Every structure is written in C-alpha cells, then in structure tokens.
C-alpha positions in Angstrom: -22.0 -12.0 4.8 -19.9 -11.4 2.0 -16.6 -10.9 3.4 -15.0 -7.1 2.8 -12.6 -6.2 0.3 -8.7 -6.9 1.2 -5.8 -5.1 -0.3 -4.3 -6.8 -3.5 -7.9 -7.8 -4.5 -7.7 -6.7 -8.5 -11.1 -5.3 -10.0 -12.2 -4.5 -13.5 -10.8 -8.3 -14.6 -14.1 -8.6 -16.6 -14.5 -4.8 -17.8 -14.5 -4.0 -21.3 -12.3 -1.7 -23.4 -12.7 1.8 -23.2 -13.6 4.1 -26.2 -10.7 6.8 -26.7 -12.0 9.8 -25.0 -10.9 12.6 -22.7 -8.9 11.9 -19.6 -11.6 13.0 -17.4 -14.2 11.2 -19.2 -12.4 7.5 -18.9 -11.7 8.7 -15.5 -15.5 8.7 -14.7 -16.3 5.7 -16.4 -13.8 4.0 -14.4 -15.0 5.3 -11.4 -18.7 4.4 -12.1 -17.8 0.8 -12.9 -15.6 0.6 -9.5 -18.5 1.7 -7.7 -20.8 -0.9 -9.0 -18.2 -3.6 -8.5 -17.1 -2.8 -5.0 -20.8 -3.1 -3.9 -21.3 -6.1 -5.9 -18.0 -7.9 -4.4 -18.5 -7.1 -0.8 -21.0 -6.2 2.3 -20.9 -2.3 1.1 -24.6 -1.0 0.8 -22.9 2.3 -1.1 -19.8 3.4 -2.7 -19.6 7.2 -3.3 -16.5 8.2 -4.7 -14.4 10.7 -2.4 -11.3 11.6 -3.7 -9.6 11.2 -7.3 -6.1 11.6 -8.7 -5.2 11.3 -12.2 -1.4 11.3 -13.7 -1.3 10.8 -17.4 1.9 8.8 -18.7 1.1 9.6 -22.3 -1.4 10.9 -25.0 -4.9 8.8 -25.0 -5.3 8.5 -28.5 -7.1 4.8 -28.9 -9.0 2.3 -26.9 -7.3 1.5 -23.1 -8.2 -1.7 -21.2 -8.4 -0.6 -17.5 -7.1 -3.1 -14.4 -7.3 -2.2 -11.1 -6.1 -3.0 -7.6 -7.1 -2.5 -3.9 -4.3 -1.0 -1.6 -6.2 -0.2 1.4 -9.4 -0.8 3.3 -10.3 1.1 6.7 -12.9 1.8 8.9 -13.3 5.2 9.4 -14.4 7.3 12.1 -18.3 7.7 11.4 -18.4 4.1 11.0 -18.0 4.3 7.0 -15.8 1.9 5.4 -13.1 3.6 3.2 -11.4 1.8 -0.3 -8.4 3.0 -2.0 -7.9 1.7 -5.4 -5.6 2.3 -8.0 -6.4 2.0 -11.7 -4.1 1.4 -14.9 -5.6 2.3 -18.0 -3.3 0.4 -20.9 -3.2 0.6 -24.4 -0.7 -1.2 -26.8 2.1 1.0 -25.7 1.5 0.0 -21.9 0.3 2.2 -18.9 -0.9 5.6 -20.4 -2.6 6.6 -17.4 -2.7 5.9 -13.3 -5.6 6.5 -11.6 -6.0 6.6 -7.5 -9.4 6.8 -6.3 -10.8 6.7 -2.9 -14.7 5.5 -2.0 -16.5 5.4 1.0 -19.8 3.7 2.2 -22.6 6.0 2.6 -24.6 4.4 5.3 -23.0 2.7 8.1 -22.1 -1.0 7.6 -24.1 -3.8 10.1 -21.5 -5.8 10.9 -20.4 -7.8 13.9 -17.1 -6.7 14.0 -15.1 -3.9 12.7 -12.6 -4.6 10.1 -8.8 -5.1 10.7 -6.6 -1.9 10.7 -4.3 -4.0 9.5 -5.6 -4.0 6.2 -4.4 -0.5 5.8 -0.7 -0.2 5.7 0.4 2.8 7.7 -2.7 2.7 9.8 -2.3 3.0 13.7 -3.0 -0.7 13.9 -0.4 -1.5 11.3 2.3 0.9 12.9 1.5 -1.1 16.3 2.0 -4.7 14.8 5.1 -3.8 12.7 6.6 -2.5 15.4 5.6 -5.7 17.7 7.5 -7.5 14.8 10.4 -5.3 14.3 10.9 -5.4 18.3 11.2 -9.2 18.3 13.1 -9.5 15.0 16.9 -10.4 16.0 18.1 -9.9 12.5 16.7 -6.3 12.3 18.5 -5.5 15.6 21.7 -6.1 14.2 21.1 -4.3 11.0 20.3 -1.2 13.4 22.9 -1.9 16.1 25.1 1.2 14.8 22.0 3.4 14.0 20.4 6.4 16.2 17.5 7.9 13.9 14.4 7.6 12.3 14.0 5.4 9.2 10.8 7.1 7.4 9.0 5.3 4.4 5.3 6.6 2.8 2.9 3.7 1.9 0.5 5.3 -0.3 0.9 8.5 1.1 0.8 7.7 4.8 4.1 8.0 6.7 5.4 5.4 9.0 8.1 6.9 11.2 10.4 3.9 12.9 12.7 5.4 15.7 15.9 3.5 16.3 18.3 3.8 18.8 21.5 1.4 18.8 19.7 -1.7 18.2 16.5 -0.9 19.4 13.3 -0.2 17.8 11.7 2.9 20.3 8.5 3.3 18.2 6.6 2.8 14.8 4.5 5.6 14.7 2.9 8.1 11.8 5.0 11.1 12.5 8.4 10.9 15.0 8.6 14.3 17.0 12.0 15.6 15.2 10.8 13.8 11.6 12.9 11.0 9.9 16.3 11.3 8.5 15.1 10.1 5.0 11.7 8.9 3.7 11.2 6.2 1.1 8.1 6.8 -1.0 6.3 3.4 -1.5 2.9 4.2 -3.9 0.3 1.7 -2.4 0.0 -0.3 -5.5 3.7 -0.7 -5.4 3.6 -1.8 -2.0 1.0 -4.6 -2.8 3.6 -5.7 -5.4 6.1 -6.4 -2.9 3.6 -7.9 -0.4 2.6 -10.6 -3.2 5.8 -11.1 -5.1 7.4 -14.6 -4.5 10.1 -13.3 -2.9 11.4 -9.7 -1.7 11.9 -7.7 -4.5 12.8 -4.2 -2.8 16.0 -4.0 -4.6 14.7 -4.9 -8.1 11.9 -2.4 -7.3 13.9 0.3 -6.6 16.4 0.1 -9.1 13.3 0.5 -11.5 12.6 3.5 -9.9 9.4 2.6 -9.0 10.2 4.2 -5.1 11.6 7.5 -4.3 13.8 8.6 -1.4 13.7 12.3 0.1 16.5 13.6 2.5 19.3 12.1 3.8 21.0 9.7 0.7 23.8 8.6 3.2 21.6 7.4 6.0 19.0 5.5 2.9 21.9 4.1 1.5 23.2 2.9 4.8 20.0 1.6 6.3 19.3 -0.4 2.5 19.6 -3.9 4.4 17.0 -2.5 7.1 14.7 -1.3 4.8 14.8 -5.0 3.0 14.2 -6.2 6.4 11.3 -4.2 7.0 9.8 -5.3 3.8 10.5 -8.8 5.1 8.3 -8.2 8.0 5.7 -6.1 6.4 5.4 -8.9 4.1 4.6 -11.5 7.0 2.2 -8.9 8.6 0.1 -9.0 5.0 0.1 -12.6 4.7 -1.5 -13.2 8.2 -3.7 -10.2 7.9 -5.2 -11.7 4.6 -4.0 -9.7 2.0 -5.0 -10.8 -1.3 -1.8 -12.9 -3.3 0.2 -12.8 0.1 1.4 -16.0 1.0 4.6 -15.2 3.3 3.7 -16.1 6.8 7.6 -16.2 8.4 10.9 -15.3 7.6 14.0 -16.4 8.7 16.9 -15.4 11.0 19.5 -13.5 9.1 23.1 -13.9 9.8 24.1 -10.3 9.7 28.1 -9.7 9.7 
C-alpha cells in the first residue's frame, strides 16, 4: 500500500511554470495539479478541494513557478483524510503569492489503521504527546518555575494552550478555560521549516517577522526561552512521527541559570 502523505513533503517539484493570468486562474490551475499529485503519491482515491486562501505579495505580471509543502494530514470523523498544503508562487522577484489549500478524500479510504494524529500539529493527539514530553522535561520545568499562566501558540491556525504553574505543566489543550496570556501565531509552512531545519531556528524566524505575537508582550518576552524549548520538543516529536525532513530525535538537558 502506498504510504500516506506526511507534513514536510514537497509537492509540485516537477510542475511547469504557469503562464501569466489572474490570481484566481493561477490558483485554480495549482489546485487541479495538486489534486492529481496527491492522488498519485498517496493511497487516497480522490482529493477534493474544500478550502482555499490566497494572499498576494505583489503583482502577478509574469510567469510563476509553483512550489508546495504539506503542512498537516489528519483523519476526519467521516473516515475521510484531510491534507493541508501551502503553495508559493514565485517569479524572478521572489514570492508573489501564497496559497493555502485543504483537500479531502471524497470516499472512505480502506486502510488497516487510522492515520497518526501526530501528523497534524495542534490536534488532540499532538497536544497530548507535547504535554507528555514537556511534563518530563526538567529543563522546561526550570524555565517556567516562576510562571503561573498559559502560553499560547497557534500552528497553521490551530490553537495550542499550555497551562503552567510554577514549574509544572498542568495541561496542553486547544483552548484553556481562561485563554492564554499571549499567543504566538506560527503559519503551517513556517512550523514545517522549524521542524526540518538543522538547528532550532526559532530566534532567527522571529527576527525575520515570520511569526507574530498578540496579547501580553511582557509575558511573551519573559517566556521566550520556554518557547524555544517547546520548539525543541516539537522537533523531536516531528522527527519520531515521520515528518519529511525532520531528523531530530532527541534533545539535551539544558543548564538553566
């Protein structure tokens, strides 16, 4: 059986350049090409587009080269599989548009076992595994030993709230009852880059403006080291779950002053 797609998998690598056209026409051409490639490279019987979001970075005046990456794969309640993909349309000036698409299989897939929930950052299973890892991480415990609150991150639009109390992780859930002190928004494709880079590039990514925070700026800055450690743990999770390009399978204990 052909293995399912996984986060980090690159698509449209051999796709030809797209002739100049309207943004909607280009988006439609990309979605059609992706649907075919998803079926050809997985065990899905079909791939129907269910959502699309287009962000223009500049004018589409010439031919563009598409490049795509899978950001999440998850089972849905009706036994369908959902695949989320971010597409970059590039010309000689760089990225001119970013297209975020979601596909589902139109029919139930005959598989012996369901997909791992770890292939979808921010899913219930992913949150539970992050909770387990953070709860057993002595370095993270020291980084939050004076903190009583909730760290919020959003990965590809899925909220993850990490409730902490003086060195302990109380829970990792989609939404804490009282919300988060701050939320760091990490686009799905940026999260994939964080998972697959040679080293934890959190600070470089933040300085480039690829992530945005809202809420308490003070708590965000105070918890920066804790956020870096969360990404360390997420990188190990990605490496063991089979994300394409993610090779980190262990982290060192930090000496926290």
